[in-house]
C-alpha positions in Angstrom: 69.9 124.0 99.5 66.6 124.8 98.2 63.4 123.6 96.3 62.6 125.8 93.6 59.9 126.2 90.9 60.5 127.2 87.1 57.6 128.1 85.0 57.5 129.4 81.4 54.9 130.5 78.8 55.3 131.2 75.2 52.6 133.9 75.0 50.2 135.5 77.6 47.2 133.4 76.4 48.9 130.1 76.1 47.2 126.8 77.2 49.9 125.9 79.5 49.7 129.2 81.3 51.8 130.2 84.3 48.9 130.1 86.8 48.2 126.4 85.5 51.8 125.2 85.8 52.1 126.7 89.3 48.9 125.3 90.6 49.7 121.6 89.4 53.3 122.0 90.6 52.4 123.3 94.1 49.9 120.3 94.5 52.9 117.9 93.5 55.2 119.6 96.0 52.5 119.2 98.7 52.2 115.4 98.0 55.9 115.1 98.4 56.0 117.4 101.6 58.2 120.0 99.8 58.0 123.6 100.5 58.9 125.8 97.5 61.4 128.2 98.5 61.5 130.3 95.2 59.9 130.8 91.8 61.6 131.4 88.7 59.0 132.8 86.1 59.7 133.5 82.5 56.4 135.1 81.0 55.8 135.5 77.2 59.1 134.1 76.1 59.9 131.5 73.4 62.2 128.5 74.1 62.6 128.0 70.3 63.8 131.3 69.3 65.5 132.7 72.3 68.8 131.9 73.9 69.1 131.1 77.5 70.4 134.6 78.2 67.4 136.0 76.6 65.4 134.1 79.4 66.4 136.1 82.4 64.7 133.9 85.0 66.0 130.7 83.5 69.4 132.2 83.4 69.2 133.1 87.0 68.1 129.6 87.9 71.1 128.0 86.2 73.4 130.5 88.0 72.0 129.6 91.3 72.3 125.9 90.5 76.0 126.6 89.7 76.5 128.1 93.2 75.0 125.0 94.7 72.1 126.8 95.9 69.3 124.4 94.3 68.7 120.9 95.6 65.2 120.3 94.0 63.8 121.6 90.9 60.0 121.4 90.0 58.9 122.1 86.4 55.7 121.2 84.7 57.4 119.6 81.7 60.7 119.4 80.0 59.8 121.6 77.2 59.2 124.4 79.8 63.1 124.2 80.3 64.1 123.8 76.6 62.6 123.5 73.1 65.8 122.6 71.2 68.3 119.8 71.5 71.3 122.1 72.1 69.7 124.0 75.1 68.0 120.7 76.3 71.5 118.8 76.6 73.1 121.9 78.2 70.7 122.1 80.9 70.5 118.3 81.5 74.4 118.3 81.8 74.2 120.9 84.4 71.4 119.4 86.3 73.4 116.1 86.3 76.7 117.7 87.2 75.3 119.3 90.4 73.0 116.4 91.1 69.7 118.3 91.1 66.7 116.2 91.7 64.1 117.2 88.9 60.5 116.7 89.5 58.1 117.2 86.6 54.5 117.8 87.7 52.5 116.9 84.5 51.3 113.4 85.2 52.4 112.1 81.5 55.9 113.2 81.8 58.5 110.6 82.4 61.2 111.2 85.2 64.7 112.4 84.6 67.5 110.0 85.3 71.2 110.6 85.5 72.5 107.4 83.7 73.9 106.4 80.1 70.4 105.2 79.4 68.9 108.3 80.9 71.0 110.5 78.7 70.3 108.7 75.6 66.6 109.0 76.5 67.0 112.7 77.1 68.5 113.1 73.6 65.5 111.4 71.9 63.1 113.5 73.9 64.8 116.7 72.8 64.6 115.8 69.4 60.9 115.3 69.6 60.4 118.4 71.5 62.4 120.4 68.8 60.6 118.7 65.9 57.1 119.3 67.5 57.8 123.1 68.1 59.1 123.4 64.5 56.0 121.8 63.2 53.9 124.2 65.3 55.7 127.2 64.1 55.4 125.9 60.5 51.6 125.3 60.9 51.2 128.9 62.5 53.1 130.4 59.6 51.1 128.5 56.9 47.8 129.6 58.7 48.9 133.3 58.8 50.0 133.0 55.3 46.7 131.6 54.1 44.8 134.2 56.0 47.0 137.2 54.6 46.6 135.6 51.2 42.9 135.5 51.6 42.8 139.2 52.6 42.1 138.6 56.3 44.0 139.6 59.2 46.8 137.4 60.2 47.7 138.9 63.4 49.1 142.4 64.7 47.5 145.8 64.7 45.7 147.1 61.6 46.7 150.6 60.2 44.4 153.3 61.2 41.4 153.5 58.9 40.7 149.7 58.9 38.7 147.3 61.2 37.7 143.5 61.2 34.1 142.7 60.4 32.2 139.7 61.9 33.9 137.4 59.3 37.3 138.6 60.4 37.7 140.3 57.0 39.5 143.8 56.9 37.3 146.6 56.0 37.8 150.4 55.7 36.3 152.5 58.3 34.4 155.4 56.3 34.9 157.8 59.1 38.4 157.3 59.5 39.0 157.0 55.8 37.4 160.5 55.5 40.2 161.6 57.9 43.0 160.2 56.0 41.7 161.4 52.7 41.4 165.0 54.0 45.0 164.8 55.5 46.3 163.8 52.0 44.2 166.3 50.2 45.6 169.2 52.6 49.1 168.0 52.0 49.0 168.0 48.3 48.0 171.7 48.2 49.8 172.9 51.5 51.8 176.1 51.6 53.3 175.3 55.0 56.9 175.7 55.2 57.4 173.0 57.9 55.7 169.7 58.9 54.8 171.2 62.4 53.0 174.0 60.7 51.1 171.5 58.6 50.0 169.6 61.7 48.8 172.8 63.3 47.0 173.6 60.0 45.4 170.1 60.0 44.3 170.6 63.6 42.7 174.1 63.1 40.8 172.8 60.4 39.3 170.2 62.7 40.5 167.0 60.7 42.1 165.7 63.7 41.8 166.5 67.3 44.4 168.5 68.9 47.2 166.2 70.5 50.7 166.4 71.4 51.2 163.2 69.7 49.9 164.5 66.4 53.2 165.1 64.7 54.3 161.2 64.7 50.7 160.2 64.2 49.9 162.2 61.0 53.7 161.5 59.8 52.6 157.6 60.1 49.3 158.3 58.3 51.1 159.8 55.4 53.7 157.0 54.9 51.4 154.0 55.5 51.6 152.1 52.1 48.7 150.0 52.9 46.5 153.1 52.0 47.3 152.3 48.4 45.9 148.8 48.5 49.0 147.1 48.7 49.6 144.9 51.9 53.1 143.4 52.7 53.9 140.8 55.4 57.0 138.8 56.5 56.8 135.1 56.9 60.0 133.9 58.4 62.4 135.1 55.6 59.6 135.4 52.9 58.1 138.9 52.2 54.7 138.6 50.5 52.9 141.5 48.9 49.1 141.3 47.6 47.0 143.9 46.1 43.5 144.5 47.4 41.9 147.2 45.5 38.9 147.4 47.7 41.1 148.7 50.6 42.5 151.4 48.7 42.2 154.8 50.1 44.9 156.8 48.2 46.0 156.1 44.5 49.5 155.4 44.0 50.3 158.5 42.4 48.9 160.8 45.1 50.8 158.7 47.8 54.0 159.0 46.1 53.7 162.8 45.7 52.7 162.9 49.2 56.0 161.3 50.2 57.9 163.9 48.2 56.0 166.7 49.9 56.7 165.2 53.4 60.3 165.2 52.8 60.4 168.8 51.9 58.6 169.8 55.1 60.6 167.7 57.6 63.7 169.5 58.2 66.7 168.0 60.1 67.5 169.9 63.2 70.6 172.0 63.1 70.8 171.9 59.2 69.7 174.4 56.8 68.1 173.4 53.5 66.8 175.6 50.5 63.3 175.3 49.5 64.2 173.5 46.3 65.5 170.0 46.9 64.4 168.3 43.4 67.7 166.4 43.4 67.8 164.7 46.8 68.5 161.0 46.8 70.1 161.3 43.3 73.4 163.0 44.0 76.4 160.7 44.8 80.2 161.3 45.6 82.3 160.0 42.8 85.1 158.9 45.3 83.2 156.8 47.7 79.7 156.5 46.0 78.0 157.6 49.1 74.7 159.9 48.8 75.7 163.6 49.0 74.2 165.9 51.5 73.0 169.6 51.2 74.1 172.6 53.6 74.5 176.2 53.4 77.9 177.3 53.3 79.9 180.7 52.9 82.3 181.1 50.1 84.0 184.4 49.1 81.7 186.3 51.2 78.6 184.9 49.7 76.2 181.9 50.8 75.5 179.0 48.8 73.5 175.8 49.2 76.0 173.1 48.2 75.8 169.3 47.5 78.8 168.0 49.4 80.4 164.6 50.7 81.0 164.5 54.3 84.1 162.1 53.9 85.6 163.9 50.8 85.2 167.8 51.7 86.6 168.8 48.2 83.9 167.1 46.5 81.0 169.5 46.4 78.9 171.4 43.9 76.5 174.3 44.1 72.9 173.2 44.2 71.4 175.7 41.8 74.0 175.1 39.2 73.5 171.4 39.4 69.7 171.7 39.2 69.9 173.9 36.0 72.5 171.5 34.3 70.4 168.5 35.1 67.2 170.0 33.9 69.0 170.9 30.5 70.3 167.4 30.1 66.8 165.7 31.1 65.1 168.1 28.3 67.7 166.8 25.7 67.1 163.3 26.9 63.2 163.7 26.3 63.8 165.1 22.9 66.1 162.4 21.8 63.7 159.4 22.7 60.7 161.1 21.4 62.0 160.2 17.7 59.7 157.9 16.1 62.4 155.2 15.5 63.0 155.0 19.1 59.0 154.8 19.6 58.9 151.8 17.4 61.8 150.2 19.5 60.1 151.0 22.6 56.7 149.0 21.2 59.2 146.2 20.2 60.6 146.0 23.8 56.8 146.1 25.2 55.7 143.3 23.0 58.6 141.2 23.8 58.1 141.7 27.6 54.4 141.1 27.1 55.1 137.7 25.3 57.5 136.8 28.0 55.2 137.4 30.8 52.2 135.7 29.0 54.4 132.6 28.6 55.2 132.7 32.4 51.7 133.1 33.2 50.6 130.1 31.4 53.4 128.1 33.1 52.3 129.2 36.5 48.6 128.6 35.9 49.5 124.9 34.7 51.3 124.6 38.1 48.5 125.7 40.1 46.0 123.4 38.2 48.4 120.4 39.2 48.4 121.6 42.9 44.6 122.2 43.0 44.2 118.5 41.8 46.7 117.5 44.4 44.8 119.3 47.2 41.5 117.7 46.1 43.2 114.2 46.2 44.8 114.8 49.6 41.6 116.1 51.0 39.6 112.9 49.8 42.4 110.9 51.6 42.1 112.8 54.7 38.2 112.6 54.9 38.6 108.9 54.8 41.4 108.2 57.3 42.0 111.5 59.2 45.8 110.8 58.9 47.9 113.8 60.3 50.6 113.1 57.7 48.0 113.6 55.0 46.9 116.8 56.6 50.6 118.0 56.8 51.1 117.4 53.1 47.9 119.3 52.4 49.3 122.3 54.1 52.5 122.0 52.4 50.8 121.9 49.0 48.4 124.7 49.8 51.5 126.9 50.8 53.1 126.3 47.5 49.7 127.1 45.8 49.6 130.4 47.6 53.2 131.2 46.3 52.2 130.5 42.8 49.0 132.6 43.2 51.1 135.5 44.3 53.4 135.1 41.3 50.4 134.9 39.0 49.2 138.4 40.6 52.5 139.7 40.0 52.6 138.7 36.2 49.2 140.2 35.8 50.4 143.5 37.2 53.4 143.4 35.0 51.1 143.1 31.8 48.9 145.8 33.3 52.0 148.2 33.8 53.5 147.6 30.4 50.2 148.5 28.7 50.3 151.8 30.4 54.0 152.4 30.0 53.9 154.2 26.6 51.3 156.4 28.2 53.7 157.1 31.0 56.8 158.1 28.6 54.1 160.3 26.6 53.2 162.2 29.9 57.0 162.8 30.5 57.5 164.0 26.9 54.5 166.3 27.3 55.8 167.7 30.6 59.4 168.4 29.5 59.1 169.1 25.7 57.6 172.6 26.4 59.8 174.9 28.5 56.8 177.1 29.8 55.3 174.0 31.4 58.5 173.3 33.2 58.8 176.8 34.4 55.3 176.5 35.9 56.1 173.3 37.9 56.9 173.5 41.7 60.0 171.8 43.0 58.1 168.7 44.2 56.5 168.0 40.6 60.0 168.6 39.0 61.5 166.2 41.5 58.9 163.5 40.7 59.6 163.8 37.0 63.5 163.8 37.4 63.3 160.7 39.6 61.6 159.0 36.5 64.6 160.2 34.3 67.8 160.5 36.4 69.4 157.3 37.5 72.4 158.9 39.1 74.5 162.2 39.4 78.2 162.1 40.4 80.0 165.0 42.0 83.8 165.4 42.7 86.6 167.8 43.4 86.7 171.4 41.6 88.3 169.8 38.4 85.6 167.3 38.0 82.4 168.3 36.2 79.1 166.5 37.4 78.5 163.2 35.5 74.8 162.4 35.0 73.5 158.8 34.4 70.0 158.8 32.9 67.5 155.9 32.9 66.9 154.4 29.4 63.1 154.3 28.5 63.5 150.6 27.4 63.4 148.3 30.4 63.5 144.5 31.0 61.8 141.8 33.0 63.8 140.6 36.0 63.0 137.5 37.8 64.4 137.9 41.4 65.6 135.0 43.7 62.4 135.0 45.7 60.2 134.7 42.6 59.2 138.3 42.5 58.8 139.9 39.1 59.7 143.4 38.6 60.4 145.9 35.8 64.1 147.4 35.7 65.4 150.1 33.8 68.6 149.9 31.6 71.1 152.7 32.1 72.5 154.5 29.0 76.2 154.0 28.2 
């Protein structure tokens, strides 16, 4: 039977560090003439979100207790063992069953007792510990959310191209920004056939130093959405997005075009694809509704690139024939919506959406003014009495205010979007109304246009002619469950 020590820290820099817990516990053991036979240490692991099985040394300690190998357990405080009621009582019952003497080395921690009164006391203490850690987690979340909403770093590593200034504000790094812009510019005009060739091309031009890690590094740079000036972060189950134009390095159109080019350069090993892939991500199996794949197959002594369903082998269609058909239908679609009467209808819908978003904006701004008044009142109360409950209410109200501010920004973006929408439609008409313009486009440019027009293409067995679902130029305002406002297209019947 042994005397053992258990220590735990949630993060490496925690105030109640492992070394502090060990030092104080060893001093308490010496006062009681006890020799610590073994230590069980869990470093940088949370007792709030992790199960016992996810804390390897606690699990090992409990296993040794069940074997009857532990007589005395020394721990700094109860919350080192558990931070929620369920785990706390589970460990208490095990310690009680095997009659383990528990010594808490913290001077202000009450002793553990195996009695009906002691069990009730442990239940109360477990509830306090769980509430405390949940309040801490909530405060940390609100603090990070406030930092994020203010455009500051809320934790974690910044993407390549940014740094924190003395005020902890995120700033673009001019030298690194030049590297990013050069990579994107080269990608948009590249004649390379594979992404590996493009990486070697970038290295040869001295844009980035040669390294065996450049393939993944450059791919990550190209796919980093923060370069468009949009920052996204997850806080518990909430995903928050803010726009910061001062952090924009690449405009949205250029970034989207770069993603399409990247897809054409990266080829899956063991699969062959043709150079043109303008319908990728648009073709689906009519039987199972799963995305169709492309591969080179032999038929009647000839080779064809086919879109096919891996689950329904008869459902396939030649890529070249399908592309020609879709381009023909897309051209008809553009000619139809270009009629003057539909243009009038489009403006009516735009005006309706603008009116709805304006009304929502007024409502949101009214709520923000009310919350601002509440914050001012709570702040005045807190200055007078320094009441923690008042401070907690301040944080809660501020969190709501941040959410409304994000809604306000989304509404403003919606209004900005719909004012530009007619020009977007006109741009599509200008691109596709003239056949010689279409003929001069490369596959990437055509793919970008088709993704604006085509909702879905279905392929089936030999007797099934492909069915195309086109996007309607008229759209509606969608309010999602999380309060985000987006523009959604209506499909043509």
